[in-house]
C-alpha positions in Angstrom: 70.8 93.6 92.8 71.6 90.0 93.5 69.3 87.9 95.4 70.6 84.8 96.9 68.2 81.8 97.1 68.4 80.2 100.2 66.1 76.8 101.0 63.8 78.8 103.3 63.0 81.0 100.5 61.6 79.0 98.3 58.9 76.5 98.7 60.7 74.0 96.3 64.5 75.2 95.9 64.9 72.5 93.2 61.9 73.5 90.8 63.2 76.8 91.3 66.6 76.6 90.1 66.3 74.0 87.4 64.8 75.8 85.0 65.4 73.2 82.3 64.7 69.6 82.1 68.5 68.4 81.1 70.0 69.7 84.4 70.9 67.1 87.1 68.0 66.8 89.6 70.8 66.9 92.3 71.5 70.6 91.2 68.5 71.6 93.2 70.4 70.9 96.5 72.4 73.3 95.8 70.1 76.1 96.2 72.2 78.0 99.0 74.8 78.9 96.2 72.6 80.2 93.6 72.3 83.8 92.7 70.0 85.7 90.4 71.6 88.2 88.1 69.8 91.1 86.2 70.8 91.4 82.6 74.0 93.4 82.1 75.2 92.4 85.6 79.2 91.8 85.5 79.5 88.7 87.5 83.4 88.7 87.4 86.0 90.7 85.7 88.8 90.4 83.2 91.7 89.5 84.9 90.1 88.4 88.0 91.4 86.2 90.8 88.2 84.1 91.6 87.8 82.4 95.0 84.9 80.0 93.3 83.4 78.5 90.2 80.3 79.1 88.6 77.3 77.0 87.0 74.6 78.6 84.6 71.1 77.6 85.8 69.2 79.7 83.7 69.9 82.1 81.4 73.5 82.9 79.6 76.7 84.3 80.5 78.6 86.3 77.9 82.4 86.2 78.0 84.0 89.6 76.8 87.5 90.7 76.0 89.2 93.7 74.4 89.3 92.7 70.7 92.7 93.6 68.8 90.5 96.3 67.3 90.2 98.2 70.9 86.6 96.9 70.9 85.1 95.0 73.5 83.5 91.8 72.1 81.9 88.7 72.8 83.9 85.8 72.0 82.0 83.1 74.2 78.9 82.4 75.9 78.0 79.6 78.9 74.5 78.2 78.7 72.4 76.4 81.3 74.7 73.5 82.7 78.0 74.9 81.4 80.7 75.9 84.1 82.4 79.2 84.1 85.6 80.6 86.1 86.6 77.1 86.8 90.0 77.2 85.5 90.9 80.6 87.2 89.4 79.5 90.5 91.2 76.0 90.3 94.6 77.3 89.1 95.0 80.6 90.5 95.4 82.0 86.7 93.5 85.4 86.4 90.3 85.1 84.1 90.7 85.7 80.5 87.5 87.4 79.9 84.8 89.3 81.8 81.6 87.3 82.5 78.2 89.2 81.8 74.8 88.1 82.6 72.6 88.2 79.1 69.1 88.4 80.1 68.2 87.8 83.7 70.2 84.7 84.7 70.1 82.4 87.6 73.9 81.3 88.3 75.6 79.0 91.0 78.3 80.7 92.6 80.6 77.4 94.4 83.8 78.8 96.8 86.6 76.6 96.2 86.8 75.8 99.9 83.1 74.3 99.6 83.7 72.2 96.5 83.8 69.1 98.6 80.7 70.2 99.8 78.8 70.7 96.8 80.1 67.7 95.7 78.8 65.3 97.9 75.4 67.1 97.3 75.6 66.9 93.8 78.2 64.3 92.0 77.0 65.4 88.7 78.9 68.6 89.4 82.1 67.1 90.4 82.1 65.0 87.1 81.6 67.7 85.1 84.4 69.4 86.4 86.4 66.5 86.0 85.9 66.2 82.6 86.2 70.2 82.0 89.8 69.3 83.1 90.6 66.0 81.2 91.1 67.5 77.6 94.8 66.8 77.2 97.4 68.9 76.2 99.0 68.5 72.7 102.8 67.0 73.5 105.3 69.4 72.2 107.4 67.9 69.7 110.9 68.5 70.3 112.5 68.4 66.8 115.9 66.5 66.5 117.8 69.4 64.5 120.7 70.8 66.5 120.0 73.9 65.1 116.7 74.4 66.8 116.2 75.8 69.9 116.4 73.9 73.3 114.2 74.8 76.3 115.7 78.0 77.6 114.1 77.8 81.0 113.3 75.6 83.5 109.7 74.6 83.9 108.1 77.3 86.6 110.7 79.6 86.2 108.6 82.7 84.8 110.4 86.1 83.6 108.2 88.7 85.4 107.3 92.2 84.1 109.7 94.4 85.6 108.4 97.7 87.2 104.8 98.6 88.8 101.9 97.9 86.6 98.6 100.1 87.1 96.4 97.4 88.3 93.3 99.7 87.3 94.1 99.3 83.7 96.1 96.2 83.6 96.3 92.7 84.7 99.1 90.3 84.2 99.0 87.0 82.4 101.5 84.5 81.6 102.2 82.5 78.0 105.4 80.1 76.9 106.9 81.5 73.8 106.7 78.2 71.1 109.9 79.9 69.8 112.4 79.4 72.5 110.1 78.0 75.5 110.6 81.0 77.3 107.9 81.5 80.1 107.0 85.1 80.6 104.4 87.6 82.3 102.8 90.5 80.0 100.2 93.3 80.7 96.4 92.7 79.5 94.0 95.4 79.2 91.0 95.4 81.8 87.8 95.8 79.6 86.6 98.0 82.4 89.8 100.5 81.6 88.9 100.9 77.9 86.9 104.3 77.2 86.7 105.3 73.5 86.0 109.1 72.8 86.0 109.0 69.0 86.2 106.7 65.9 87.8 107.5 62.7 86.0 106.5 59.4 88.9 103.5 59.0 88.0 102.3 62.5 90.9 103.9 64.6 89.8 104.6 67.9 90.9 107.1 70.0 90.7 107.1 73.7 90.9 108.8 77.1 92.4 105.9 79.2 94.8 103.5 77.9 95.2 102.3 73.9 94.0 98.4 73.9 95.1 98.3 70.4 99.0 99.3 71.8 98.8 95.9 73.9 97.1 93.2 71.3 100.2 91.6 70.6 102.3 89.7 72.9 106.1 90.0 72.5 108.9 87.3 74.1 111.4 89.3 75.9 113.9 86.4 75.5 113.9 86.1 71.3 111.3 88.8 70.1 108.5 86.8 68.6 105.5 88.6 68.1 102.1 87.6 67.7 98.2 88.2 68.5 97.2 86.2 71.6 94.8 84.5 69.9 97.3 82.5 67.4 100.4 83.0 70.0 101.1 79.2 70.1 100.1 78.1 66.6 103.8 77.3 65.1 104.7 74.3 63.7 108.0 72.7 63.7 108.8 74.2 60.0 107.7 77.7 61.2 109.4 77.6 64.4 112.4 76.6 62.7 112.2 80.0 60.3 111.2 82.2 63.4 114.6 80.7 65.6 116.8 81.3 62.6 115.5 85.1 62.6 115.9 85.4 66.1 119.4 87.0 65.7 117.6 89.8 63.5 114.8 90.6 65.9 116.8 90.9 68.9 118.3 94.2 67.9 114.7 95.7 67.2 113.9 94.5 70.6 115.9 96.7 72.6 114.1 96.4 76.1 111.4 93.5 77.1 107.6 94.8 75.8 105.8 92.9 78.1 104.7 95.7 80.4 103.3 99.2 79.9 104.1 100.6 76.5 105.1 103.9 74.8 104.5 105.1 71.3 107.9 104.2 70.4 107.0 100.9 71.7 104.1 100.6 69.8 106.4 101.1 66.5 108.7 98.2 67.7 105.7 95.6 68.7 104.2 96.3 65.1 107.6 95.9 63.4 108.4 93.0 65.0 104.9 91.5 64.4 104.9 92.3 60.8 108.3 90.7 60.6 107.1 87.1 62.1 103.6 86.9 60.9 105.6 87.3 57.3 107.5 84.2 58.5 104.9 82.5 59.3 102.8 83.0 56.0 100.3 85.2 57.6 98.5 85.6 54.4 96.8 89.2 53.0 94.3 89.4 55.7 96.6 89.4 58.7 99.3 91.5 57.0 96.5 94.0 56.1 95.7 94.3 59.7 99.2 94.9 60.8 100.1 97.5 58.2 96.8 99.4 58.9 97.7 99.2 62.5 101.0 100.4 61.9 99.6 103.5 60.0 97.6 104.1 62.9 100.7 104.3 65.5 102.0 106.9 63.1 98.9 109.0 62.7 98.9 109.2 66.6 102.6 110.3 66.1 101.6 112.9 63.5 104.0 111.6 61.2 101.5 111.8 57.8 103.9 111.1 55.2 104.7 107.8 57.1 101.2 107.0 57.9 100.6 107.4 53.9 103.0 104.9 53.2 101.7 102.0 55.5 98.1 103.3 54.6 99.0 102.6 50.8 100.8 99.1 52.1 97.7 98.3 53.9 95.1 99.0 51.3 97.2 96.5 48.8 96.8 93.9 51.6 93.1 94.5 51.7 92.8 94.3 48.3 94.4 91.2 48.0 92.4 89.6 51.1 89.3 90.8 49.4 90.2 89.2 45.9 92.1 86.0 47.1 91.7 84.9 50.6 88.6 82.5 50.4 88.4 82.0 54.1 87.0 85.3 54.5 83.5 85.5 55.7 80.9 87.7 53.8 81.3 90.4 56.4 84.7 90.4 56.6 85.1 90.8 52.8 82.8 93.7 52.9 84.6 95.4 55.7 88.1 94.9 53.6 86.1 96.7 50.5 85.1 99.4 52.7 88.8 100.0 54.0 90.2 99.8 50.4 87.4 102.8 49.6 88.1 104.9 52.9 92.2 104.6 52.5 91.9 105.4 49.0 90.2 108.9 50.3 92.9 109.2 52.7 95.5 109.1 50.3 93.4 111.6 47.8 92.7 108.6 45.6 88.7 109.6 45.1 88.6 107.7 41.7 90.2 104.4 43.1 87.9 104.2 46.3 84.3 105.2 44.7 84.1 101.6 43.3 85.1 100.0 46.2 82.6 102.0 48.3 79.8 101.2 45.7 80.5 97.8 45.9 79.9 97.6 50.0 76.7 99.6 49.2 75.6 97.4 46.4 76.7 94.0 48.3 76.0 94.4 52.2 72.6 93.2 53.8 70.7 96.1 54.5 69.4 94.1 57.8 72.6 93.1 59.3 75.3 95.4 58.1 73.4 98.9 58.4 75.9 100.4 60.0 78.9 99.6 57.3 76.2 100.9 54.7 75.9 104.1 56.2 79.5 104.3 56.6 80.0 103.7 53.1 77.5 105.9 51.4 79.1 108.7 53.5 82.7 108.2 52.4 81.1 107.9 48.9 79.6 111.5 49.4 83.2 112.4 50.4 84.8 110.8 47.5 82.5 113.1 45.1 83.2 116.3 46.9 86.7 115.3 46.4 86.3 114.6 42.8 84.5 118.0 42.5 87.7 119.5 43.4 86.3 119.9 47.3 88.4 119.0 50.2 85.8 117.3 53.0 88.9 116.1 55.2 88.9 112.2 56.6 88.4 111.8 60.5 
Protein backbone atom coordinates (compact mmCIF):
# COMPACT_ATOMS: atom_id res chain seq x y z
CA UNK A 1 0.00 0.00 0.00
CA UNK A 2 1.28 3.49 -0.83
CA UNK A 3 1.47 6.13 1.82
CA UNK A 4 1.50 9.78 0.74
CA UNK A 5 3.66 12.03 2.87
CA UNK A 6 1.84 15.34 3.22
CA UNK A 7 3.52 18.10 5.14
CA UNK A 8 0.95 17.85 7.91
CA UNK A 9 1.84 14.20 8.46
CA UNK A 10 5.49 14.83 9.24
CA UNK A 11 6.81 17.05 11.97
CA UNK A 12 9.89 17.59 9.85
CA UNK A 13 9.08 16.83 6.20
CA UNK A 14 12.57 17.52 5.01
CA UNK A 15 14.15 15.17 7.52
CA UNK A 16 11.59 12.46 6.72
CA UNK A 17 12.22 12.63 3.02
CA UNK A 18 15.92 13.07 2.60
CA UNK A 19 17.28 9.96 4.28
CA UNK A 20 20.60 10.67 2.60
CA UNK A 21 23.05 13.49 3.03
CA UNK A 22 23.81 13.92 -0.68
CA UNK A 23 20.28 14.92 -1.74
CA UNK A 24 19.57 18.66 -2.07
CA UNK A 25 17.91 20.29 0.94
CA UNK A 26 15.27 21.74 -1.38
CA UNK A 27 13.84 18.26 -1.99
CA UNK A 28 12.43 18.48 1.51
CA UNK A 29 9.90 21.01 0.17
CA UNK A 30 8.50 18.38 -2.21
CA UNK A 31 6.93 16.23 0.53
CA UNK A 32 3.48 16.35 -1.08
CA UNK A 33 4.82 14.41 -4.08
CA UNK A 34 6.48 11.65 -2.03
CA UNK A 35 5.15 8.11 -1.81
CA UNK A 36 6.35 5.14 0.19
CA UNK A 37 6.42 1.82 -1.67
CA UNK A 38 6.80 -1.60 -0.07
CA UNK A 39 9.32 -4.05 -1.50
CA UNK A 40 8.14 -5.58 -4.76
CA UNK A 41 5.59 -2.88 -5.64
CA UNK A 42 5.57 -1.98 -9.34
CA UNK A 43 5.82 1.81 -9.62
CA UNK A 44 5.04 1.71 -13.34
CA UNK A 45 4.68 -1.01 -15.98
CA UNK A 46 6.70 -1.55 -19.12
CA UNK A 47 4.92 0.07 -22.06
CA UNK A 48 3.05 2.57 -19.88
CA UNK A 49 2.22 6.13 -20.91
CA UNK A 50 3.26 8.32 -18.00
CA UNK A 51 1.87 11.66 -16.88
CA UNK A 52 4.52 12.06 -14.16
CA UNK A 53 8.21 11.47 -13.57
CA UNK A 54 9.94 10.01 -10.55
CA UNK A 55 12.92 10.65 -8.29
CA UNK A 56 14.26 8.09 -5.83
CA UNK A 57 14.71 9.53 -2.34
CA UNK A 58 15.30 6.34 -0.41
CA UNK A 59 15.71 2.72 -1.39
CA UNK A 60 16.08 1.56 -4.99
CA UNK A 61 14.14 0.95 -8.18
CA UNK A 62 14.91 -2.07 -10.36
CA UNK A 63 14.12 -1.73 -14.08
CA UNK A 64 12.82 -5.01 -15.52
CA UNK A 65 12.35 -6.16 -19.12
CA UNK A 66 11.65 -9.43 -20.88
CA UNK A 67 15.07 -10.69 -21.99
CA UNK A 68 15.71 -12.45 -25.28
CA UNK A 69 15.64 -15.72 -23.32
CA UNK A 70 12.06 -14.98 -22.30
CA UNK A 71 12.96 -14.42 -18.66
CA UNK A 72 12.30 -11.20 -16.78
CA UNK A 73 15.62 -9.59 -15.90
CA UNK A 74 16.85 -6.43 -14.19
CA UNK A 75 18.65 -4.26 -16.74
CA UNK A 76 19.31 -1.14 -14.67
CA UNK A 77 18.73 0.36 -11.24
CA UNK A 78 17.95 3.80 -9.81
CA UNK A 79 19.36 4.89 -6.46
CA UNK A 80 18.68 7.92 -4.22
CA UNK A 81 18.88 11.07 -6.34
CA UNK A 82 18.22 9.27 -9.65
CA UNK A 83 15.39 10.04 -12.07
CA UNK A 84 13.00 7.43 -13.47
CA UNK A 85 10.28 7.58 -16.10
CA UNK A 86 11.21 11.10 -17.19
CA UNK A 87 11.88 10.23 -20.83
CA UNK A 88 8.44 8.64 -21.22
CA UNK A 89 6.71 11.45 -19.28
CA UNK A 90 8.15 14.28 -21.37
CA UNK A 91 8.36 12.63 -24.81
CA UNK A 92 5.15 10.60 -24.85
CA UNK A 93 7.03 7.38 -25.66
CA UNK A 94 6.04 4.22 -23.77
CA UNK A 95 8.25 3.18 -20.89
CA UNK A 96 10.91 0.73 -22.04
CA UNK A 97 10.98 -1.19 -18.74
CA UNK A 98 8.93 -1.80 -15.62
CA UNK A 99 10.11 -0.08 -12.42
CA UNK A 100 9.85 -2.13 -9.23
CA UNK A 101 10.74 -1.08 -5.68
CA UNK A 102 13.57 -3.15 -4.24
CA UNK A 103 13.05 -2.97 -0.51
CA UNK A 104 10.99 -0.25 1.10
CA UNK A 105 11.50 2.90 -0.94
CA UNK A 106 10.44 6.53 -0.91
CA UNK A 107 9.84 7.96 -4.39
CA UNK A 108 8.87 11.42 -5.59
CA UNK A 109 6.13 11.26 -8.26
CA UNK A 110 5.86 14.69 -9.91
CA UNK A 111 3.01 15.22 -12.43
CA UNK A 112 4.25 16.81 -15.64
CA UNK A 113 1.58 19.53 -15.40
CA UNK A 114 2.93 20.49 -11.98
CA UNK A 115 6.61 20.30 -12.87
CA UNK A 116 7.03 24.09 -12.96
CA UNK A 117 5.74 24.35 -9.38
CA UNK A 118 8.14 21.62 -8.29
CA UNK A 119 11.04 23.33 -10.04
CA UNK A 120 10.29 26.58 -8.18
CA UNK A 121 10.44 24.71 -4.89
CA UNK A 122 13.53 22.68 -5.84
CA UNK A 123 15.62 24.27 -8.64
CA UNK A 124 18.10 21.40 -8.36
CA UNK A 125 15.41 19.08 -9.69
CA UNK A 126 15.08 21.19 -12.85
CA UNK A 127 18.85 21.11 -13.31
CA UNK A 128 18.88 17.33 -12.88
CA UNK A 129 16.21 16.96 -15.55
CA UNK A 130 17.99 19.30 -17.97
CA UNK A 131 21.24 17.38 -17.55
CA UNK A 132 19.47 14.07 -18.19
CA UNK A 133 18.32 15.32 -21.61
CA UNK A 134 21.52 17.18 -22.45
CA UNK A 135 23.47 14.20 -23.82
CA UNK A 136 23.49 14.93 -27.56
CA UNK A 137 22.50 12.27 -30.07
CA UNK A 138 25.39 11.03 -32.14
CA UNK A 139 25.16 12.63 -35.59
CA UNK A 140 24.32 10.14 -38.28
CA UNK A 141 27.04 9.91 -40.90
CA UNK A 142 25.77 10.19 -44.45
CA UNK A 143 27.85 8.08 -46.86
CA UNK A 144 29.12 9.64 -50.05
CA UNK A 145 28.78 6.46 -52.13
CA UNK A 146 25.81 6.55 -54.52
CA UNK A 147 25.05 2.88 -53.97
CA UNK A 148 24.24 3.35 -50.26
CA UNK A 149 20.65 4.09 -49.22
CA UNK A 150 19.23 7.59 -49.16
CA UNK A 151 16.84 8.59 -46.38
CA UNK A 152 13.73 6.62 -47.31
CA UNK A 153 11.15 8.54 -45.32
CA UNK A 154 10.50 12.11 -44.32
CA UNK A 155 11.37 12.76 -40.68
CA UNK A 156 8.26 12.27 -38.60
CA UNK A 157 6.67 9.69 -40.92
CA UNK A 158 6.11 6.41 -39.14
CA UNK A 159 5.07 3.09 -40.67
CA UNK A 160 2.32 1.87 -38.36
CA UNK A 161 1.59 -1.69 -37.28
CA UNK A 162 -1.39 -2.88 -39.30
CA UNK A 163 -4.41 -4.36 -37.57
CA UNK A 164 -5.36 -4.46 -33.91
CA UNK A 165 -2.83 -5.14 -31.17
CA UNK A 166 -3.79 -7.02 -28.01
CA UNK A 167 -2.86 -4.42 -25.40
CA UNK A 168 -3.06 -6.97 -22.59
CA UNK A 169 0.04 -8.66 -24.04
CA UNK A 170 1.79 -5.98 -26.12
CA UNK A 171 2.64 -2.32 -26.33
CA UNK A 172 3.85 -0.32 -29.32
CA UNK A 173 7.30 1.20 -29.63
CA UNK A 174 9.11 2.87 -32.53
CA UNK A 175 12.62 2.67 -33.93
CA UNK A 176 14.54 3.96 -36.96
CA UNK A 177 16.19 1.38 -39.20
CA UNK A 178 19.93 2.14 -39.40
CA UNK A 179 20.10 0.61 -42.88
CA UNK A 180 17.43 2.49 -44.87
CA UNK A 181 16.17 5.13 -42.42
CA UNK A 182 12.60 3.79 -42.15
CA UNK A 183 10.86 4.91 -38.95
CA UNK A 184 8.44 2.17 -37.93
CA UNK A 185 6.29 0.83 -35.12
CA UNK A 186 6.73 -2.64 -33.66
CA UNK A 187 5.14 -4.59 -30.83
CA UNK A 188 6.91 -5.41 -27.57
CA UNK A 189 5.79 -7.92 -24.96
CA UNK A 190 4.67 -6.59 -21.60
CA UNK A 191 6.49 -8.15 -18.66
CA UNK A 192 3.20 -8.78 -16.88
CA UNK A 193 1.94 -10.82 -19.86
CA UNK A 194 4.67 -13.48 -19.58
CA UNK A 195 3.31 -16.72 -18.06
CA UNK A 196 5.96 -19.51 -18.14
CA UNK A 197 4.80 -23.04 -17.34
CA UNK A 198 7.85 -25.25 -17.94
CA UNK A 199 11.53 -25.05 -18.84
CA UNK A 200 13.44 -27.60 -20.91
CA UNK A 201 16.95 -28.63 -19.91
CA UNK A 202 18.42 -26.35 -22.61
CA UNK A 203 16.55 -23.30 -21.20
CA UNK A 204 13.71 -23.36 -23.73
CA UNK A 205 10.67 -22.02 -21.86
CA UNK A 206 7.07 -22.95 -22.56
CA UNK A 207 4.31 -20.41 -21.97
CA UNK A 208 0.56 -20.42 -21.48
CA UNK A 209 0.40 -16.88 -22.86
CA UNK A 210 2.50 -15.08 -25.46
CA UNK A 211 6.04 -16.37 -26.09
CA UNK A 212 8.37 -13.36 -25.67
CA UNK A 213 11.26 -15.02 -27.53
CA UNK A 214 9.12 -14.80 -30.68
CA UNK A 215 9.33 -10.98 -30.44
CA UNK A 216 12.90 -10.44 -29.26
CA UNK A 217 14.14 -9.69 -32.79
CA UNK A 218 12.97 -6.47 -34.48
CA UNK A 219 12.55 -6.52 -38.28
CA UNK A 220 12.46 -3.46 -40.54
CA UNK A 221 9.31 -3.78 -42.70
CA UNK A 222 10.99 -1.89 -45.55
CA UNK A 223 14.36 -3.61 -46.06
CA UNK A 224 14.20 -6.76 -43.89
CA UNK A 225 17.04 -5.77 -41.56
CA UNK A 226 16.63 -7.92 -38.42
CA UNK A 227 18.36 -7.49 -35.07
CA UNK A 228 17.87 -7.78 -31.35
CA UNK A 229 16.75 -4.45 -29.97
CA UNK A 230 19.78 -4.04 -27.69
CA UNK A 231 22.14 -3.64 -30.67
CA UNK A 232 19.66 -2.68 -33.40
CA UNK A 233 21.42 0.61 -34.14
CA UNK A 234 25.02 -0.63 -33.74
CA UNK A 235 25.82 -0.48 -37.44
CA UNK A 236 28.81 1.37 -38.85
CA UNK A 237 28.99 2.55 -42.45
CA UNK A 238 30.88 -0.49 -43.73
CA UNK A 239 28.35 -2.92 -42.26
CA UNK A 240 25.48 -0.70 -43.37
CA UNK A 241 26.75 -0.95 -46.91
CA UNK A 242 26.79 -4.77 -46.72
CA UNK A 243 23.27 -4.86 -45.30
CA UNK A 244 21.99 -2.43 -47.95
CA UNK A 245 23.55 -4.50 -50.75
CA UNK A 246 21.86 -7.62 -49.35
CA UNK A 247 18.36 -6.13 -49.12
CA UNK A 248 17.23 -7.59 -52.47
CA UNK A 249 17.96 -11.07 -51.13
CA UNK A 250 16.12 -10.40 -47.85
CA UNK A 251 12.91 -8.96 -49.25
CA UNK A 252 11.63 -12.25 -50.73
CA UNK A 253 12.08 -13.80 -47.27
CA UNK A 254 10.18 -10.94 -45.67
CA UNK A 255 6.91 -11.56 -47.49
CA UNK A 256 4.88 -9.28 -45.22
CA UNK A 257 5.69 -6.87 -42.37
CA UNK A 258 6.74 -8.63 -39.16
CA UNK A 259 6.19 -5.68 -36.83
CA UNK A 260 2.92 -6.94 -35.33
CA UNK A 261 1.77 -10.20 -33.77
CA UNK A 262 3.64 -13.22 -35.14
CA UNK A 263 2.71 -16.78 -36.09
CA UNK A 264 5.02 -19.79 -35.84
CA UNK A 265 5.90 -19.35 -39.52
CA UNK A 266 6.65 -15.69 -38.85
CA UNK A 267 9.04 -16.82 -36.10
CA UNK A 268 10.89 -18.98 -38.66
CA UNK A 269 11.20 -16.02 -41.03
CA UNK A 270 12.35 -13.67 -38.27
CA UNK A 271 15.12 -16.01 -37.15
CA UNK A 272 16.27 -16.67 -40.72
CA UNK A 273 16.50 -12.93 -41.36
CA UNK A 274 18.35 -12.36 -38.08
CA UNK A 275 20.85 -15.14 -38.85
CA UNK A 276 21.50 -13.62 -42.27
CA UNK A 277 21.93 -10.07 -40.91
CA UNK A 278 24.21 -11.01 -38.01
CA UNK A 279 26.36 -13.04 -40.39
CA UNK A 280 26.84 -9.89 -42.49
CA UNK A 281 27.57 -7.92 -39.32
CA UNK A 282 30.15 -10.44 -38.10
CA UNK A 283 28.20 -11.21 -34.94
CA UNK A 284 30.67 -13.83 -33.72
CA UNK A 285 30.13 -17.35 -32.33
CA UNK A 286 28.29 -16.24 -29.18
CA UNK A 287 25.54 -14.42 -31.05
CA UNK A 288 25.51 -17.09 -33.74
CA UNK A 289 25.02 -19.83 -31.13
CA UNK A 290 22.02 -18.08 -29.59
CA UNK A 291 20.39 -17.53 -32.99
CA UNK A 292 20.89 -21.13 -34.11
CA UNK A 293 19.59 -22.37 -30.77
CA UNK A 294 16.46 -20.17 -30.97
CA UNK A 295 15.92 -21.45 -34.50
CA UNK A 296 16.01 -25.01 -33.18
CA UNK A 297 13.41 -24.10 -30.57
CA UNK A 298 11.02 -22.91 -33.29
CA UNK A 299 11.34 -26.30 -34.99
CA UNK A 300 10.80 -28.05 -31.64
CA UNK A 301 7.59 -26.11 -31.08
CA UNK A 302 6.43 -27.12 -34.57
CA UNK A 303 7.28 -30.78 -33.93
CA UNK A 304 9.93 -30.94 -36.69
CA UNK A 305 12.50 -33.19 -35.01
CA UNK A 306 14.81 -33.63 -37.99
CA UNK A 307 15.04 -29.87 -38.60
CA UNK A 308 15.46 -29.25 -34.86
CA UNK A 309 18.42 -31.66 -34.73
CA UNK A 310 20.03 -29.93 -37.70
CA UNK A 311 19.86 -26.53 -36.00
CA UNK A 312 20.97 -27.98 -32.67
CA UNK A 313 24.13 -29.29 -34.32
CA UNK A 314 24.89 -25.84 -35.66
CA UNK A 315 24.17 -24.30 -32.27
CA UNK A 316 26.47 -26.78 -30.52
CA UNK A 317 29.38 -25.97 -32.79
CA UNK A 318 28.85 -22.26 -32.25
CA UNK A 319 28.64 -22.67 -28.47
CA UNK A 320 31.85 -24.69 -28.59
CA UNK A 321 33.50 -21.95 -30.61
CA UNK A 322 32.27 -19.30 -28.18
CA UNK A 323 33.66 -21.21 -25.20
CA UNK A 324 37.03 -21.80 -26.81
CA UNK A 325 37.57 -18.56 -28.73
CA UNK A 326 35.44 -15.67 -27.42
CA UNK A 327 37.56 -13.77 -24.90
CA UNK A 328 34.68 -11.34 -24.28
CA UNK A 329 32.58 -14.00 -22.56
CA UNK A 330 32.21 -13.69 -18.79
CA UNK A 331 32.94 -16.79 -16.72
CA UNK A 332 29.20 -17.28 -16.19
CA UNK A 333 28.47 -17.10 -19.92
CA UNK A 334 31.36 -19.42 -20.79
CA UNK A 335 30.13 -22.07 -18.36
CA UNK A 336 26.59 -21.70 -19.64
CA UNK A 337 27.95 -22.30 -23.16
CA UNK A 338 29.82 -25.38 -21.92
CA UNK A 339 26.65 -26.68 -20.28
CA UNK A 340 24.69 -26.21 -23.51
CA UNK A 341 27.32 -28.10 -25.54
CA UNK A 342 26.80 -30.98 -23.11
CA UNK A 343 23.00 -30.77 -23.03
CA UNK A 344 22.64 -30.48 -26.81
CA UNK A 345 24.96 -33.46 -27.29
CA UNK A 346 22.61 -35.57 -25.19
CA UNK A 347 19.66 -34.33 -27.24
CA UNK A 348 21.54 -35.53 -30.32
CA UNK A 349 22.14 -38.94 -28.67
CA UNK A 350 25.87 -38.33 -28.35
CA UNK A 351 26.55 -38.82 -24.62
CA UNK A 352 30.27 -39.46 -25.17
CA UNK A 353 30.53 -35.95 -26.58
CA UNK A 354 28.36 -34.35 -23.91
CA UNK A 355 29.64 -35.87 -20.68
CA UNK A 356 33.08 -34.15 -20.63
CA UNK A 357 31.46 -30.74 -21.11
CA UNK A 358 29.06 -31.32 -18.23
CA UNK A 359 31.97 -32.46 -16.06
CA UNK A 360 33.76 -29.21 -16.95
CA UNK A 361 30.81 -27.20 -15.65
CA UNK A 362 30.66 -29.18 -12.39
CA UNK A 363 34.41 -28.83 -11.86
CA UNK A 364 34.75 -25.13 -12.68
CA UNK A 365 31.50 -23.51 -11.57
CA UNK A 366 31.30 -21.61 -8.27
CA UNK A 367 29.16 -23.61 -5.85
CA UNK A 368 27.90 -20.43 -4.16
CA UNK A 369 26.89 -18.33 -7.15
CA UNK A 370 26.23 -21.03 -9.77
CA UNK A 371 24.58 -23.76 -7.72
CA UNK A 372 21.63 -23.95 -10.11
CA UNK A 373 23.85 -24.57 -13.13
CA UNK A 374 25.85 -27.18 -11.21
CA UNK A 375 22.65 -28.99 -10.25
CA UNK A 376 21.45 -29.01 -13.87
CA UNK A 377 24.85 -30.26 -15.08
CA UNK A 378 24.80 -33.11 -12.56
CA UNK A 379 21.29 -34.11 -13.63
CA UNK A 380 22.29 -34.15 -17.27
CA UNK A 381 25.52 -36.03 -16.50
CA UNK A 382 23.34 -38.68 -14.85
CA UNK A 383 21.27 -38.77 -18.06
CA UNK A 384 24.47 -39.17 -20.08
CA UNK A 385 25.52 -42.19 -18.03
CA UNK A 386 22.10 -43.77 -18.55
CA UNK A 387 22.45 -43.24 -22.30
CA UNK A 388 25.93 -44.76 -22.24
CA UNK A 389 24.54 -47.86 -20.50
CA UNK A 390 21.96 -48.19 -23.26
CA UNK A 391 19.06 -46.58 -21.41
CA UNK A 392 16.87 -43.86 -22.79
CA UNK A 393 16.07 -41.06 -20.37
CA UNK A 394 14.50 -38.52 -22.70
CA UNK A 395 15.46 -34.86 -22.55
CA UNK A 396 12.79 -32.40 -21.58
